[in-house]
N, C-alpha and C positions, 0 to 999 in steps of 0.2 A: 704113647709118643707117636707123633705123626710119622707116616711112612717116609716122607721126604727128608725129615730130620735124621731118621735112622740110616737111610741110604747115604746121605751126605757125610755122616760120621764114619760110615764104613769105607767110603772112597778116600776120605782123608787118612784113615789108618793104612789103607793099601798104598797111598802115595808116600807115606812115611817109610813103609817097608821097601818100596821101590827105591827111594832115595838112599836108604841104608845099603841095599843090595848093589846099586850102582857104585857107591863109594867104596865098598868092600871089593867088588869085582875089579874096579879100576886100580885099586891099591895092589891087588894080587896079580895084575897084568893078564887077566883072562882075555881070550880071543873076543874081539868085538862082535863077531857073528853069534857067538854063544851068548854074549850079554843081551843082544837084541832078541834072540830066541827065548831066553828065560824071562825077559821083561814082557814079551808077548804072552807067554804062558801065565804070567801073573795077572794080566788084564783079562785073559780068558776066564781065569778063576774068578775074577771080580764080577764078570758078566753072569756066570752061572750062579754064584752066591747071591747076587742082587735079585735075580729072578726067584730064587728060593725064598729069600727074605720077603719079597713082595707077596708071594703065594701064602706064606705063613701068616703074614700081616692081614691079608684079606680073610683068611680062615678065622683069625682071631676077631676081626671086626664083625663077621657074620655071626660067630658064636656069641659075641657080646650083644649084638642087636637082638638075636633070638632070646637070650637070657633076659634082656631088658623088656622085651615084648611080653615074655611070660610073667615077669614080676608085675608089669603094668596090668596085664589081664587079670592076674590073681588079686591085685589091689581093687580093681574095678568090680570084679565078681563079688568080693567080700563086701565092698561098699554098697553095691546094688541089692545084695541079698541080706544085708544087715548082720553080717557075721564078724565084723571087725571091732576090736576094742577101741576106746578113745585114743590110746597111745598109737595104735596102728593107723588110725585115720589121720592124726596129726603128722606122723612120719611120712605117710604116703602123700598127703597134701603138700608138704614141703618138697618132696622129691619131684612131684609132677606139676608144680606151679599152681595149685589150687589155693584160693584165698578163703580161709576158714571164717572170715567175717562177712562173706557174701553168700547169698542164697544161690542154690543151683537147682536145675530142673533135670530130672532123669529123662532120657530119650531112648527109644528103641525103634529101629528102622530096618526095613527090608528093601533091597533093590528091585527095580522093575526093568524089564528088557534084558539086555545082555551084560549089564553091569554086575560084577561080583561083589560080595561083602567087603573084601579087602579094598577094592577100588572105591567103594562107597565110603568106607571109613576115612580114607585119605581125602576124598572130596569134601566130606562134611567138616573135617578138621581144618582143611584149607579155607573153606568158606568162613569158619569161625575166626581164624586168624585174620582173614581179609577184612572182616567186619569189626575187628578189634574186640572180639568176645572170646572168653576162655572156653575151651572144650577139651574133654578127655574121653576118648572113645576106644573101643576094642571090638573085635569080632567075637560074638558070644552066641553059640548055638545057631549058626547060619544067619544070624542077624547082627546088626551093628548096635551096640548099646554103650551107654556112658552118661556123662553129665555135661550140661551146657549152661552158660550163664543166661542166655536169652534164646528165644525162638529163632532157629536158623532160617535165613532167606535162601531157599534152595534154587531159585531160578528155574532153569531148564533141566536140573538134575532129576533123573528118573528114580523117584523114591516115594515110599509111603511110610510115614512115621507117626508114632504116638508120643506126645510130650506131656510129662507129668507136671504137677504144680510146683512152684518154687518152695524150697525148704533148706534147712541147714544140712550140711554134709552128713551129720550123724543120723539124720532122719530121712536121707534120700532114698532109702529102700521103700518107704511108703510111696514116694513119687514114682519109683520104678514100677511098682504094681499097677498104679494108675496108668502109666505110659503103656503097659502091656495091654490093658483093657481098651485103651483108645486106639492102639494099633489094630487090635482085633476088629474093632468096629469100623475103622477106616478101610481096612481090607475087605470087610464084608460088603461095604457100600461101593467098593471099587474106586476109591478116591486116590488122588495123587497129591503129594505134598506133606506138610507137617501139621498135625491136628492136635489141639488140646481140648479140654473139656468145654471151653467157651465156644469152640467151633462146632462140636458134635452134640453138646447138651444131652437131652433125654434120649437121643437116638442110640447112645451107648447102651442104655438099658434095654432097648428093643432087641439088640443082639444078645445081651446077657440073659434075657428072660423069655425063652422060646415058649414056655408053657402059658405065660400070660398073653403072649402074642396070639397063640392059638385060640385062647378064650375070647379075645377081642375080635379076632377074625370071624369066629362063629357068631358073635353078637351083632356085628355091624356090617360085614361085607358078604358073608356067605348067603344070607337071606336074599341078596340081590341077584345071586347067580341063577336062581330059579326063574328070573324074569328074562333071561337070555340077553339079547342085544339091548333091550330097553334097560335092563339092570346095569349093563356096562355104561350106558349114558347117564344113569342116575349116579353111579359111582364117580364118573368123570365130573359131573356137576357139583357133587358134594365136595370133592377134592378141590376144585376151583373155588368153591364158596369159602372154604377154610383158608386157602392160600391167598385169597384177595381181601382177607379181613372181613368177610361176611358182607361183601358188596354185591348184591344180586345183579344190578345193572352192569357192573364190570364183567361179571361172569357171562351174562347174556351177550354183551358186546364181543368178548373174545371168542365165544362159541358160535356167533352169528345166528342167534335165535332170539325170540321174543322173551321179555322178562317174565311173562306169565308161564312160558314153557319151563323156565328155570324154577319158578315158584312151585309148579306142579311136580317137577322131579324131586325137589327138596321135601315137599309134603309127602310124596309117595315113599321116600326114604324113611321118613318118620313112621309111616304106617307099617312098612315092612319090618322095621326093626323094633317098633314099640318104644321109641325114644324121642326126645325133643332136642332139636339142634340149638335151642336157646339155653339148654342146661350146660353149665361149665364142665361137668363130668363128661358129658357127651363129646364136647369139643376135644378134651384131652384124650379120651379113650379112642375116639374115631381117628385122631391124628396118629395115635400109636398103631392102630390097625392098618391105616394106609401106609405107614412107614414099614410095617411088617410085610404087607403085600409087595411093596417095592423091593424089599430085601429078598423075599422069596423068589421074585422074578430074576433078580441079579444072580442068586445062588444057583438057580436052575440053568441059567445061561440061555442064549438065543436059540439053541437047538431044540429046546423044549417049549 
């Protein structure tokens, strides 16, 4: 019952008591001063009781909100970890406005800056409602986790998040595992925003496979380190060569050097590593090694 309705009913009851008291007191011929004094006492009692009713009502609202938050968190935890039965999923979906006929994507997000997880949860849900997209989120292990219908548009919100692929609610725990890996990769690369597999692609595997990264660094980049400053120039040219789609003239133009200088550096790379830049495997593995080098620099930070 709304607090206003309860207080209104209480005051009506006291008004009825007052009317009965005045009628009885007048009939018995009580002193008017006494009648005024007792009526005043009645309204003082009403004020005290109203404050107590309001306090109890607020306590009940807080308890109800906390209980609902716990139930919601328990439902989402079970949904994301795949521990709910089909009946529990149906019941929870009905309670929290999820449509079983639609696919959902698991999301796991961490705040950046001074924003706390609870504030981030409210912001993400607010953005979802504003964009007309369903979202159910909770704070889970110092992160915000839950399900969304579509990729959130976060704007200026300070957040890094991983977004799993769309799936049925019954299978959303698979999406949640993917979201966790994507969040790990996005944080490793110090990215801001919401990222799914199409955004990060194979770079997710660079984070997840450090042993392979070390192997490829040994094969493609560490042989250049013995060349000192020239080796760094070779690495820079090789990186630009791959990023430009293997256009040597574009690399030369951006580096302000002659095309023959670029050709020499690329040829020297092949000599030092014993590989061919024309081989598809080399392009893939070298891109992996360069991403691992970038990742290692980010993890060490500027101080090192």
